[in-house]
C-alpha positions in Angstrom: -20.8 -11.6 29.9 -18.4 -11.7 26.9 -14.7 -11.2 27.5 -13.3 -8.1 25.8 -9.8 -7.6 24.6 -7.9 -4.5 25.7 -8.2 -3.1 22.1 -11.9 -3.7 22.1 -12.4 -1.6 25.3 -10.2 1.2 24.0 -12.1 1.2 20.7 -15.4 1.5 22.6 -14.1 4.5 24.6 -12.9 6.1 21.4 -16.1 5.6 19.5 -18.1 6.9 22.5 -16.1 10.2 22.4 -16.5 10.3 18.6 -20.3 9.9 18.8 -20.5 12.6 21.4 -18.7 15.0 19.0 -15.5 15.2 20.9 -13.7 14.5 17.6 -14.4 16.0 14.2 -13.5 15.6 10.6 -12.9 11.9 10.8 -11.0 10.4 7.9 -11.9 6.8 7.1 -10.4 4.0 5.1 -12.8 1.2 4.3 -14.9 2.1 7.3 -12.0 2.3 9.7 -11.3 5.7 11.3 -7.7 6.6 10.6 -7.5 10.2 11.9 -9.6 12.8 13.6 -9.4 16.5 14.7 -10.3 17.7 18.1 -12.5 20.8 18.5 -10.7 23.8 20.0 -13.0 24.0 23.0 -12.5 20.3 23.7 -8.8 20.7 23.4 -8.8 23.6 25.9 -11.0 21.6 28.2 -8.6 18.6 28.1 -5.6 20.9 28.8 -7.4 22.4 31.7 -8.2 19.0 33.2 -4.7 17.6 32.7 -3.1 20.8 33.8 0.7 20.4 33.8 0.7 16.6 33.7 0.5 16.8 29.9 2.9 19.2 28.4 3.7 20.2 24.8 7.1 21.8 24.4 7.2 24.5 21.7 10.5 26.4 21.4 12.2 25.4 24.7 11.7 23.2 27.7 11.5 25.9 30.4 7.8 25.1 31.1 8.7 21.5 32.1 8.8 20.7 35.8 8.9 17.6 38.0 5.1 17.1 37.9 5.0 16.5 34.1 4.0 12.9 33.3 3.3 13.0 29.5 5.6 15.1 27.3 5.6 15.9 23.5 8.9 17.4 22.4 9.7 18.7 18.8 12.9 17.5 17.2 14.2 20.2 15.0 17.9 19.2 15.0 20.5 17.6 17.2 21.7 20.9 18.6 18.3 22.1 19.7 17.5 18.7 21.3 20.8 18.6 23.1 20.4 22.1 24.5 16.9 21.3 25.9 17.6 17.8 27.2 19.4 19.1 30.2 16.2 21.0 31.1 14.2 17.9 31.0 16.2 16.0 33.6 14.1 17.4 36.4 11.0 15.7 34.9 12.4 12.3 35.7 9.0 10.7 36.4 7.8 11.1 32.8 5.6 8.2 31.7 5.1 9.2 28.0 7.8 10.8 25.8 6.9 11.7 22.2 9.8 13.0 20.2 8.0 14.6 17.2 9.5 15.2 13.9 8.5 17.5 11.1 8.2 14.8 8.4 8.3 11.0 8.0 10.8 11.4 5.2 14.0 13.1 6.5 17.3 12.9 4.6 19.3 15.6 6.3 22.0 14.1 8.6 21.6 17.1 11.0 18.2 15.6 11.9 19.6 12.2 12.9 19.6 11.2 16.6 22.9 9.7 17.7 23.2 6.7 19.9 24.8 8.7 22.6 21.8 11.1 22.7 19.4 8.2 23.0 21.5 6.8 25.9 21.1 10.0 27.8 17.3 10.1 27.1 16.8 6.5 28.2 19.0 6.8 31.3 17.1 9.9 32.4 13.6 8.6 32.0 13.7 5.1 33.6 10.0 4.9 34.3 8.7 5.4 30.7 5.5 3.5 29.7 5.4 4.9 26.1 8.3 6.1 23.9 7.8 7.4 20.4 11.0 7.8 18.3 9.6 7.6 14.8 11.3 9.1 11.7 14.5 10.4 13.4 17.1 8.8 11.1 18.1 6.5 14.0 20.7 3.9 12.9 21.5 2.2 16.2 19.3 1.6 19.2 21.5 1.5 22.3 21.6 -1.6 24.5 20.4 0.4 27.4 16.9 0.2 26.0 16.5 -3.0 28.0 16.6 -0.9 31.2 13.1 0.5 30.5 11.4 -2.3 32.4 8.0 -0.5 32.6 7.8 0.3 28.8 4.5 -0.8 27.2 4.7 1.1 23.9 7.7 1.6 21.6 7.6 3.3 18.2 10.8 3.0 16.1 9.1 3.3 12.7 10.6 5.1 9.7 14.2 4.8 10.9 17.4 3.4 9.5 17.8 0.6 11.9 19.5 -2.6 10.6 19.5 -4.7 13.8 17.7 -4.4 17.1 19.7 -4.8 20.3 19.2 -8.2 22.0 18.4 -6.3 25.2 15.1 -5.2 23.8 13.8 -8.7 24.7 14.1 -7.8 28.4 11.0 -5.5 28.0 8.6 -8.0 29.5 5.8 -5.5 29.8 6.1 -4.3 26.1 2.7 -4.6 24.4 3.3 -2.7 21.1 6.4 -2.6 19.0 6.1 -0.5 15.8 8.8 -1.0 13.2 6.9 0.2 10.2 9.1 1.1 7.2 12.3 0.3 8.9 13.4 -0.7 5.4 17.0 -1.6 6.4 16.0 -4.0 9.2 17.4 -7.4 8.5 16.1 -9.5 11.3 14.1 -9.5 14.5 15.7 -10.5 17.9 16.3 -14.2 18.2 14.9 -14.3 21.7 11.7 -12.4 20.8 9.7 -15.1 22.6 10.7 -13.3 25.9 8.4 -10.4 25.0 5.6 -12.3 26.7 3.2 -9.3 26.8 3.6 -8.3 23.2 0.2 -7.8 21.5 1.0 -5.7 18.5 4.0 -6.2 16.2 3.9 -3.9 13.2 6.6 -4.8 10.6 4.8 -3.2 7.6 7.1 -2.4 4.7 10.2 -4.0 6.4 11.1 -5.5 3.1 14.7 -6.3 4.0 13.7 -8.9 6.6 15.0 -12.3 5.6 13.1 -14.5 8.0 11.1 -14.7 11.2 12.6 -15.9 14.4 11.4 -19.3 15.8 10.2 -17.7 19.0 7.2 -16.0 17.4 5.2 -19.2 18.2 5.6 -18.5 21.9 4.0 -15.1 21.7 0.6 -16.2 22.9 -0.7 -12.6 23.5 0.1 -11.5 20.0 -3.0 -10.0 18.3 -1.4 -8.2 15.3 1.4 -9.3 13.0 1.4 -7.2 9.8 4.2 -8.9 7.9 5.4 -12.6 8.0 8.5 -13.4 6.0 9.0 -16.9 4.8 12.7 -17.9 4.7 13.9 -19.0 1.2 16.3 -21.5 2.8 13.6 -23.3 4.9 10.1 -22.2 4.0 8.4 -25.0 6.0 10.2 -24.1 9.2 9.0 -20.5 9.2 5.4 -21.5 9.0 5.8 -24.4 11.5 7.2 -22.1 14.2 4.4 -19.6 14.0 1.5 -22.1 14.2 0.3 -21.1 17.6 -0.1 -17.4 16.7 -3.8 -16.5 16.6 -5.0 -16.6 13.0 -1.9 -18.2 11.5 -2.2 -21.8 12.7 -2.7 -24.0 9.7 -5.8 -25.8 10.9 -7.5 -22.5 11.8 -6.4 -21.0 8.6 -8.0 -23.8 6.6 -11.2 -23.7 8.7 -11.5 -19.9 8.2 -11.1 -20.3 4.4 -13.7 -23.1 4.3 -16.1 -21.0 6.4 -15.6 -17.9 4.3 -14.3 -16.1 7.5 -10.7 -15.4 6.5 -10.6 -11.7 7.0 -7.4 -10.8 5.1 -8.0 -7.7 3.0 -4.5 -7.2 1.5 -2.0 -9.7 0.2 1.5 -9.2 -1.4 3.7 -11.9 -3.0 7.3 -10.9 -3.9 10.5 -12.5 -5.2 9.0 -16.0 -5.6 11.1 -16.9 -8.6 11.4 -20.5 -7.6 7.6 -21.1 -7.1 5.2 -22.0 -9.8 2.2 -22.8 -7.7 1.3 -22.3 -4.0 0.2 -25.8 -3.3 0.9 -25.9 0.4 -2.8 -25.7 1.2 -4.1 -29.2 2.0 -5.7 -31.4 -0.6 -9.0 -31.4 1.1 -9.2 -27.6 1.0 -8.1 -27.4 -2.6 -10.9 -29.7 -3.6 -13.6 -27.5 -2.1 -15.6 -25.0 -4.0 -14.7 -22.1 -1.6 -13.6 -18.7 -2.8 -10.1 -18.2 -1.6 -9.7 -15.0 0.5 -13.3 -13.8 0.0 -12.5 -10.5 1.7 -9.4 -9.7 -0.3 -9.4 -6.1 -1.6 -5.8 -5.5 -2.5 -3.4 -7.9 -4.3 0.2 -7.1 -5.0 2.4 -9.4 -7.2 6.1 -8.6 -7.8 8.8 -10.7 -9.4 7.0 -14.0 -9.5 7.9 -15.0 -13.1 6.9 -18.7 -12.7 3.7 -18.3 -10.7 0.9 -20.1 -12.4 -1.7 -20.3 -9.6 -2.6 -21.1 -6.1 -3.3 -24.8 -6.4 -4.0 -27.5 -9.0 -7.8 -26.8 -9.0 -9.0 -23.4 -9.9 -11.7 -21.8 -7.8 -14.1 -19.4 -9.5 -17.0 -17.9 -7.6 -20.6 -18.1 -8.7 -19.8 -19.7 -12.1 -20.3 -23.2 -13.5 -16.9 -23.6 -15.1 -14.3 -26.2 -15.8 -11.3 -26.7 -13.5 -7.6 -26.3 -14.1 -6.9 -29.9 -13.3 -8.5 -30.9 -16.6 -6.7 -28.3 -18.6 -3.2 -27.5 -17.5 -2.8 -24.3 -19.5 -5.7 -22.9 -17.4 -3.9 -23.1 -14.1 -4.6 -19.6 -12.7 -5.5 -17.4 -9.9 -8.9 -17.9 -8.3 -11.5 -15.2 -8.4 -11.5 -12.5 -5.7 -15.1 -11.2 -5.5 -14.2 -8.1 -3.5 -10.8 -7.3 -5.0 -10.7 -3.5 -5.9 -6.9 -3.0 -6.3 -4.4 -5.0 -8.3 -0.7 -4.4 -8.9 1.3 -6.6 -11.2 5.1 -6.1 -11.5 7.8 -8.2 -13.2 5.7 -11.3 -14.0 3.6 -12.8 -16.7 -0.1 -11.8 -17.0 -1.1 -15.3 -17.9 -2.8 -16.3 -14.6 -5.3 -13.4 -14.7 -5.9 -13.7 -18.4 -6.6 -17.4 -18.0 -9.0 -16.8 -15.1 -11.1 -14.7 -17.4 -10.7 -17.2 -20.3 -11.9 -20.1 -18.1 -15.1 -18.3 -17.1 -16.0 -17.0 -20.6 -14.9 -20.1 -22.6 -16.8 -22.6 -20.5 -20.1 -20.7 -20.3 -22.8 -21.1 -22.9 -23.3 -18.0 -25.0 -27.0 -17.8 -24.0 -26.1 -18.0 -20.3 -23.1 -15.8 -19.8 -22.6 -14.9 -16.1 -23.7 -11.5 -15.1 -21.1 -8.8 -14.8 -21.4 -8.8 -11.0 -20.4 -12.5 -10.8 -17.5 -12.4 -13.2 -14.0 -12.9 -11.7 -12.5 -9.6 -10.6 -15.8 -7.9 -11.3 -15.2 -5.3 -8.5 -11.7 -4.5 -9.6 -11.3 -0.7 -9.7 -7.6 0.0 -9.7 -5.0 -1.8 -11.8 -1.2 -1.2 -12.1 0.8 -3.3 -14.5 4.6 -2.6 -14.7 7.8 -4.3 -16.0 6.1 -7.2 -17.7 8.4 -7.7 -20.7 6.6 -10.6 -22.3 3.1 -9.1 -22.1 1.7 -8.4 -25.6 -2.0 -8.0 -25.2 -4.5 -6.9 -22.5 -7.7 -7.5 -24.5 -8.9 -10.7 -22.8 -8.0 -9.5 -19.3 -9.6 -6.1 -19.8 -12.7 -7.1 -21.5 -14.9 -7.8 -18.5 -13.5 -5.4 -15.8 -16.8 -3.6 -15.6 -15.9 -1.6 -12.5 -12.4 -0.5 -13.6 -11.7 3.2 -12.7 -7.9 3.5 -12.8 -5.4 1.8 -15.1 -1.7 2.4 -15.3 0.7 0.5 -17.6 4.4 1.0 -17.1 7.5 -0.3 -18.9 5.8 -3.1 -20.9 7.8 -2.9 -24.1 5.9 -5.5 -26.1 2.3 -4.6 -25.2 0.2 -3.7 -28.2 -2.9 -1.8 -27.2 -4.4 -2.1 -30.7 -4.2 -5.9 -30.9 -7.4 -8.0 -31.2 -5.3 -11.2 -30.6 -4.3 -12.4 -27.2 -1.0 -14.0 -26.2 -2.5 -17.5 -27.0 -3.4 -16.5 -30.6 -7.2 -16.3 -30.0 -9.3 -13.3 -31.0 -10.9 -11.2 -28.4 -13.3 -8.3 -28.3 -12.2 -4.7 -27.6 -11.9 -3.8 -23.9 -15.0 -2.0 -22.7 -15.4 0.1 -19.6 -18.2 2.3 -18.5 -16.5 4.0 -15.6 -12.8 4.4 -16.4 -11.6 7.7 -14.9 -7.8 7.6 -14.9 -5.4 6.2 -17.6 -1.6 6.3 -17.5 0.9 5.0 -20.1 4.6 5.1 -19.2 7.4 3.7 -21.3 5.2 1.9 -23.8 7.6 1.7 -26.7 5.0 0.5 -29.2 2.4 3.2 -28.5 2.0 5.5 -31.5 -1.5 6.8 -30.9 -4.4 6.3 -28.5 -6.6 3.3 -29.2 -9.8 4.2 -31.0 -12.0 2.5 -28.5 -11.1 5.2 -25.9 -13.2 7.7 -27.7 -16.2 6.1 -26.2 -14.9 6.4 -22.6 -16.6 9.7 -21.7 -16.0 9.1 -18.0 -12.2 9.6 -18.4 -10.9 12.5 -16.2 -7.1 12.0 -16.1 -4.9 11.0 -19.1 -1.1 10.7 -18.8 1.3 9.7 -21.6 5.0 9.6 -20.5 8.2 8.4 -22.1 6.6 7.0 -25.2 9.1 7.8 -28.0 6.9 6.4 -30.8 3.9 8.4 -29.8 3.2 10.8 -32.7 -0.5 11.7 -32.8 -3.3 12.8 -30.5 -6.6 11.9 -32.3 -9.2 14.4 -33.6 -11.8 12.6 -31.5 -10.1 13.8 -28.3 -13.0 16.2 -27.8 -15.2 13.2 -27.2 -13.6 12.9 -23.8 -16.0 15.5 -22.3 -15.0 14.7 -18.7 -11.2 15.1 -19.2 -9.8 17.6 -16.7 -6.1 16.7 -16.6 -3.8 15.9 -19.6 -0.1 15.1 -19.0 2.4 14.6 -21.9 6.0 14.0 -20.9 9.0 13.0 -23.0 7.1 12.2 -26.2 9.6 13.9 -28.6 7.9 12.8 -31.8 4.5 14.4 -30.9 4.6 17.6 -33.0 1.1 19.1 -32.8 -2.2 19.1 -31.0 -5.6 18.3 -32.6 -8.2 21.0 -33.2 -10.5 19.1 -30.9 -8.4 20.4 -27.9 -10.4 23.7 -28.3 -13.6 21.9 -27.3 -12.4 20.3 -24.1 -14.3 22.6 -21.9 -13.7 20.5 -18.7 -9.9 20.6 -19.2 -8.3 22.4 -16.2 -4.7 21.2 -16.2 -2.4 20.6 -19.2 1.3 19.7 -18.7 3.7 19.3 -21.7 7.3 18.6 -20.7 10.3 17.5 -22.8 8.4 17.5 -26.0 10.5 20.1 -28.0 8.3 20.5 -31.1 5.1 20.6 -29.2 6.4 23.0 -26.5 7.4 25.4 -29.3 4.0 25.3 -30.9 2.3 25.9 -27.5 4.2 29.1 -26.6 1.9 31.6 -25.1 0.4 34.0 -27.6 2.8 33.2 -30.4 2.7 29.4 -30.8 0.8 27.8 -33.7 -1.2 25.7 -31.3 -1.7 28.3 -28.6 -5.2 29.1 -29.7 -6.1 25.4 -29.0 -5.1 25.5 -25.4 -5.6 29.2 -24.4 -8.8 28.3 -22.5 -7.0 25.9 -20.2 -6.6 27.5 -16.7 -3.4 25.7 -15.8 -0.8 25.1 -18.5 2.8 24.3 -17.7 5.8 23.0 -19.6 8.0 22.7 -16.5 9.4 19.4 -15.1 7.7 17.9 -12.2 8.8 19.4 -8.8 
């Protein structure tokens, strides 16, 4: 009989309830259920069975008594919570305390929970197993947190915490610690190794973390670690001290890559200004023909100006191509056969352009690889921002046959009309048969839309923002028969709309903001261009809310 992890058993229970229609309207992300709704009848039944053990406080805590074990309490403001906290003291055997907020994003100081309030709460409920304090503007967690010896689940996500108290490492029964989006958190406790029961450590979006404590390697029960920060001062030490964590040990990592079993679906690289190539992977692995991260679906690159590639030999899947080791200018990223989302910010686009170039330049004209086997062939969503040296996208865009969304921000030198790549070679016009969304923001050279867009009949959303040189919308705009949203913001030199606007029968939303000449021509009933847009159901010249 196979041994099941606690998470596996819980998942089986959940899926059993789901299949029996206890839950409805399940929302999924890549096959994983993220949220569900409970039918009213099932909810009433659950309340009837649990009776007063599970209590949801609405406006006051008068319905709370000493038999309550699981409590959900709304946090409106400090005053409301303080007034009701005294009523909760009699329920001193509570096992679950959820302090719910109205929003994950709270800026009002009146909504902040003070350290003294937290002390009272923790002192009152000594037998807690689960404590949820997410999104409460908490700045300091009191040292008394270490008194909750029975605590198994602690949610401190979306708070303003900079440092966790050292006493938190006394929680030897803690299994889940959620620190998601604690954006000011600088470090984890030095003695984190004492959390011997910890299974889930969620540090997603804790971008201010500077390093990981050495004790992570002692957490033998750890199943989930969402973010691992490599210290700039000593990058080898960070990886060495975590080698015993499941899935991170170097030998296991290399074996998983070789066997195509490395299950990472998202990867982000940031602030690697001193790195030109990630060559820490062993030489034996680099010489293999394996696709690196075969399951990768999202890739985020930010401020890596010197990044050229992953290792000295390029890996391109399903293609008989040359290697980077024989042509140094072709050092590049490997192909990602499942990649659907790519975000590039503050770096050169060379690596991805060269990945394309390697495949196409080394293949015989009569035997070009099929579109499904090209690098990045499944890429659907691309965001490119703040790449000041980027001049052309032609080579990169040419074979992205699955591309649906493209956004280009703050690339001052990019020329969307150019047939010449950065290396001086000629390339074909970008072609896409399924592009649905296109956004241009702060493209100083953009004067008009590229002519090849008139053939993109699948385009549904078009946004042109902060492009001071943009002067003309083309007459062929009515070729975009699927267009339902057009946004034009801060394009002061755009002075009129084409007659083709009248024939955009699918257009549902038009927003023109901070374009003085154009706004005047589009005034309702009296503007010279009003007859061109009168058929659009939603027209606005107001700023974004």
